[in-house]
C-alpha positions as CSV (number, residue, x, y, z in Angstrom):
1,M,101.2,43.9,-26.5
2,P,98.8,40.9,-26.5
3,R,95.8,41.1,-28.8
4,K,92.5,41.8,-27.1
5,P,90.3,38.8,-27.4
6,K,87.2,39.2,-29.5
7,K,83.8,39.3,-27.9
8,G,81.5,36.5,-29.0
9,Y,79.9,33.2,-28.2
10,F,80.0,29.6,-29.3
11,V,77.3,27.9,-31.4
12,R,77.6,24.2,-31.9
13,G,81.3,24.3,-31.0
14,H,82.1,27.2,-33.3
15,F,83.1,30.7,-32.1
16,V,80.9,33.5,-33.4
17,A,82.3,37.0,-33.1
18,E,80.0,39.8,-32.1
19,G,79.2,42.0,-35.1
20,S,80.3,39.5,-37.7
21,E,78.1,38.5,-40.6
22,L,77.3,35.2,-39.0
23,D,76.4,36.9,-35.7
24,Q,74.0,39.2,-37.6
25,E,72.5,36.3,-39.5
26,L,71.9,34.3,-36.4
27,K,70.2,37.3,-34.7
28,R,67.9,37.8,-37.7
29,E,66.9,34.1,-37.5
30,L,66.3,34.4,-33.8
31,K,64.2,37.5,-34.2
32,G,62.2,35.9,-37.0
33,G,61.5,32.8,-34.9
34,I,60.3,34.9,-32.0
35,E,58.0,36.9,-34.2
36,T,56.7,33.7,-35.8
37,S,56.0,32.2,-32.4
38,K,54.0,35.4,-31.4
39,T,52.0,35.2,-34.6
40,D,51.2,31.5,-34.0
41,L,50.2,32.2,-30.4
42,K,47.9,35.1,-31.5
43,R,46.3,33.0,-34.2
44,E,45.7,30.1,-31.7
45,S,44.2,32.6,-29.2
46,D,41.9,34.1,-31.8
47,E,40.7,30.6,-32.9
48,L,40.0,29.6,-29.3
49,Q,38.0,32.8,-28.6
50,A,36.0,32.2,-31.8
51,L,35.4,28.6,-30.6
52,G,34.2,30.0,-27.3
53,E,31.8,32.3,-29.1
54,A,30.5,29.5,-31.2
55,L,29.7,27.5,-28.0
56,L,27.1,30.2,-27.1
57,T,24.9,28.6,-29.8
58,L,25.5,25.0,-28.8
59,R,22.5,23.0,-27.6
60,A,22.4,22.3,-23.9
61,D,22.6,18.5,-24.3
62,L,25.8,18.8,-26.5
63,L,27.3,21.5,-24.2
64,G,26.7,19.3,-21.1
65,R,28.6,16.4,-22.8
66,L,31.8,18.4,-22.9
67,G,32.5,18.5,-19.1
68,L,33.5,22.1,-19.1
69,S,34.3,23.8,-15.8
70,D,31.6,25.7,-13.9
71,T,33.6,28.9,-14.4
72,L,33.5,28.6,-18.2
73,L,29.8,27.6,-18.2
74,E,28.9,30.6,-16.1
75,A,31.0,32.9,-18.3
76,L,29.1,31.5,-21.4
77,A,25.8,32.0,-19.7
78,E,26.7,35.6,-18.7
79,A,27.8,36.3,-22.3
80,R,24.3,35.3,-23.6
81,R,22.7,37.8,-21.2
82,I,24.9,40.7,-22.1
83,T,23.5,43.0,-24.9
84,N,25.9,45.9,-24.6
85,F,28.5,45.7,-27.4
86,E,31.5,46.7,-25.3
87,G,30.4,44.5,-22.3
88,R,30.0,41.5,-24.6
89,R,33.4,42.1,-26.2
90,R,35.1,42.1,-22.8
91,Q,33.2,39.0,-21.8
92,M,34.3,37.2,-24.9
93,Q,37.9,38.1,-24.2
94,Y,37.4,36.6,-20.8
95,I,35.9,33.5,-22.3
96,G,38.9,33.3,-24.7
97,K,41.2,33.4,-21.7
98,L,39.3,30.5,-20.1
99,M,39.3,28.5,-23.4
100,R,43.1,28.7,-23.5
101,K,43.1,26.6,-20.4
102,L,41.3,23.7,-22.1
103,D,43.2,20.6,-23.0
104,D,43.4,19.4,-26.7
105,D,40.9,16.6,-26.2
106,T,38.2,19.0,-24.8
107,V,38.9,21.5,-27.7
108,R,38.4,18.7,-30.2
109,A,35.2,17.5,-28.5
110,A,33.8,21.1,-28.6
111,Q,34.6,21.3,-32.3
112,Q,32.9,17.9,-32.9
113,A,29.8,18.9,-30.9
114,L,29.4,22.0,-33.0
115,D,29.8,20.0,-36.2
116,E,27.2,17.5,-35.0
117,Q,24.8,20.3,-34.3
118,A,25.3,21.7,-37.7
119,N,25.3,18.5,-39.7
120,G,23.7,15.9,-37.4
121,S,25.4,12.9,-35.9
122,V,26.4,10.0,-38.1
123,Q,23.7,7.8,-36.4
124,E,21.0,10.4,-37.0
125,T,21.9,10.8,-40.6
126,A,21.9,7.1,-41.1
127,L,18.5,6.9,-39.4
128,L,17.0,9.5,-41.7
129,H,18.3,7.7,-44.8
130,E,16.9,4.4,-43.6
131,A,13.5,6.0,-42.8
132,E,13.3,7.6,-46.3
133,G,14.2,4.3,-47.9
134,W,11.5,2.4,-46.1
135,R,8.9,5.1,-47.0
136,E,9.9,4.9,-50.6
137,R,9.7,1.1,-50.7
138,M,6.3,1.0,-48.9
139,I,4.8,3.5,-51.2
140,A,6.1,1.5,-54.2
141,G,4.7,-1.8,-53.1
142,D,2.7,-3.8,-50.4
143,E,5.6,-6.3,-49.9
144,A,7.6,-3.7,-48.1
145,V,4.6,-2.8,-45.9
146,G,4.2,-6.4,-44.9
147,A,7.9,-6.8,-44.3
148,W,7.9,-3.7,-42.0
149,I,4.9,-4.9,-40.0
150,E,6.5,-8.3,-39.6
151,T,9.8,-6.9,-38.3
152,H,8.3,-4.0,-36.2
153,A,5.7,-5.5,-34.0
154,G,5.0,-2.2,-32.2
155,T,3.6,-0.5,-35.3
156,D,-0.1,0.2,-35.6
157,A,-0.6,-1.8,-38.9
158,Q,-4.0,-0.2,-39.6
159,Q,-2.5,3.3,-39.3
160,L,0.5,2.4,-41.4
161,R,-1.6,1.0,-44.2
162,A,-3.9,4.1,-44.2
163,L,-0.9,6.4,-44.4
164,V,0.6,4.4,-47.2
165,R,-2.7,4.5,-49.2
166,Q,-3.2,8.2,-48.7
167,A,0.5,9.0,-49.6
168,R,0.1,6.9,-52.8
169,K,-3.1,8.8,-53.7
170,D,-1.5,12.2,-53.1
171,L,1.4,11.4,-55.3
172,Q,-1.0,10.4,-58.2
173,T,-3.1,13.6,-58.0
174,G,-0.4,16.0,-59.3
175,K,-0.9,17.7,-62.7
176,P,1.0,16.4,-65.7
177,G,4.5,17.8,-65.9
178,E,4.5,18.9,-62.2
179,A,6.5,17.3,-59.4
180,P,4.5,14.6,-57.4
181,R,2.4,16.0,-54.7
182,Q,3.7,15.1,-51.2
183,G,0.9,15.7,-48.8
184,K,0.4,15.3,-45.0
185,A,0.3,11.5,-45.2
186,F,3.7,11.4,-46.9
187,R,5.3,13.4,-44.0
188,E,3.4,11.5,-41.3
189,L,4.5,8.1,-42.8
190,F,8.1,9.3,-42.5
191,Q,7.7,10.4,-38.9
192,L,6.1,7.1,-38.0
193,V,8.8,5.0,-39.6
194,R,11.6,7.2,-38.1
195,A,10.1,7.0,-34.6
196,Q,9.9,3.2,-34.8
197,L,13.4,2.9,-36.1
198,A,14.7,5.1,-33.3
199,A,12.8,3.1,-30.7
200,H,14.1,-0.1,-32.2
201,G,17.7,1.2,-32.1
202,D,17.4,2.3,-28.5
203,A,16.1,-1.2,-27.6
204,D,19.1,-2.8,-29.4
205,H,21.5,-0.5,-27.5
206,G,19.8,-1.5,-24.2
207,E,20.1,-5.2,-25.0
208,Q,23.8,-4.8,-25.9
209,A,24.5,-2.9,-22.7
210,A,22.7,-5.6,-20.6
211,H,24.6,-8.3,-22.4
212,Q,27.9,-6.6,-21.8
213,S,27.0,-6.1,-18.1
214,R,26.3,-9.8,-17.7
215,E,29.6,-10.7,-19.3
216,E,31.5,-8.3,-16.9
217,D,29.6,-9.8,-13.9
218,A,30.5,-13.3,-15.1
């Protein structure tokens, strides 16, 4: 009587009998892989929903830069209006579902926009440091005041010199052992310098754009 063939399957050219140790090991690996995949998908889904919730706090100018769909923007707007806990929870689940449809570039852009809002853009941070540096140098000596007026023609020189004098005076009126007094003039001097730097930077960008446009037309 011929032997009944064993039930099984082939893996990479090798026969694996059902019920064998190798069969059981392969099934355990397969089950583990499926469970791991489910865990990864759940974690990714939770992260996207959390990102969607964070977008509720994003400034309008940064949000508009992302190019999100009208459906998602309306869902975010609705979530801001909902005060009921259960209603908001369901709305956030809906937003999480919409977030899963975003491509990787849009997700990264959203994360970068939130980071920019929290920490400021690289350009803004550089601008603040530059303004602080100019203020420090102008309070320290008149040479910096003259250099600023020479390179920033739009500055009201009389106002600038008055703010510098008052800031110096305020810094010298502190009591011994106390930190230097930083009065209103100290803050206004910074604001004036920052505004001029920002305006100067915008003008530079405009000139660069015009120059590039002329090159493209040529």
